[in-house]
N, C-alpha and C positions, 0 to 999 in steps of 0.2 A: 078714645079711652084710650084704648088696649095695647093698637098700637103702638100708642108712643108709647104708654107704658113697657113692651118689649122693645124699643126703639134707645131709650133710656138703658138699661136693665144690659144689654149687648152691646151697644155702647160701650159702656163705664167696667163692666165683667172683661171684655177685650183690649180694652186698655189697660187694665190694672195686668193680667197675669202679664201683656207687652214685657210693659218697663219692670213690670216687678218678679220675675222670671223670666222672660225668652232674655230681652234686652238684653242684663247681666250671662246667659251662659251663652249671646251670639258672640259677644264680647271675651268670652276665655270660653272655650271650648273644649277645648285639652278638662281645663278640672270635670264638665262633663261628663266628659271622657273613661277622664278615672274614676269617678263618682255608679256610673255601670258598670265600669269595671270588676268592682270592688265587691259591686252590691250585684251583679248578676252573672260575675266571670263568663264571660262572654266570649273571651280571647281578642278576637281578627273582629268578632259583629257588633264591638262596639265601639267605636267609631259608626258605621252607620247610625244602630242604631239612637242616640246621641245625636245624628242630622236630626231625623226626626223626629225623636222629640223635642228640637230647638225646634223646627218648622213647626212643628202646632203650636207651636209659645209662641209665634211669630207670627210668620206667615199668614198661619193659617185663622190669626187675633183678627188683622192691617181685617181678612175676606170678612170674617164675623162683624167685624163695626162696619163696617160702611153694606152691608150688605147683601153683601154675592157669593152666593155658591151655599150658603149658610147651611143648609140641612146636612150637609160631604163634611163641609168644618166646622161644625159643631159632630158629627159625629166619629173624625181624624181627632179633635179635640177630648172626649169622651173619651175612648180611646185609651189615650195619655194622664189621664189622672185618675182613668178606672187600675191601670196599672203603678201611679203611685201613691195610693192607694190602697192596695194590694201588697205592695211593693214593702211599705213603709208598715204598714197591720199584720201582714200573717208572716212575714221574711223577717221584717232586723224585727215586729214585735214593739215598735212601740206602741206608743201610750195614746190614746184615742188624741184628747191637746192637739196634737203631733202631725195628725193627719187629716185632721176635722178641715182646713182650708182646701185641700186637698179634691178632700168629697163635697165641697159647699161648687166648688167647681165643677165634678164631674155632678154634678144633681142639676147645675144650671145649663151644661152643656145639652146632658137628655134632655130637659124642656127646653131651649131651643129646637133640638131635630122635633118634637111634637108639632110646636107650634107655628113652627118656621120664623121668619124675621119680619114677620109684617111688615103694614102698606110704606114705611116709610124703610126705602133698602131698594139698593140698586137691585139685588130677582124682582122685586115689585113691580118696581121700572122696566125691565124689561120684558117680565110678561103684557103687561102693559101697551104696547111697542109693540 
């Protein structure tokens, strides 16, 4: 039953992140590049940083959903969410409800690093072979 719970969480958290956050940025990357430039003043580094963030919210979410390279994908995603939390909380000084969702995603990804993908994953399938 634990593995089924991990599958459920892994799949739905990653699908929600993909469609709710990653896909809109993938369809309009310039707005995310502008946001990063406005927030961090990174100049020519803004586009690569934006695309790293977009890949964490799209490509790595697909990998988490199917359970492939799960711990690495969760690590990358947790770093992305930690940057979001710290940026919103300390750089922009936003109140807790504004960065609460990013914090919840961070906690989920951190938990996934420790639990692994469970037995209903491509990682487990590959290890069995």
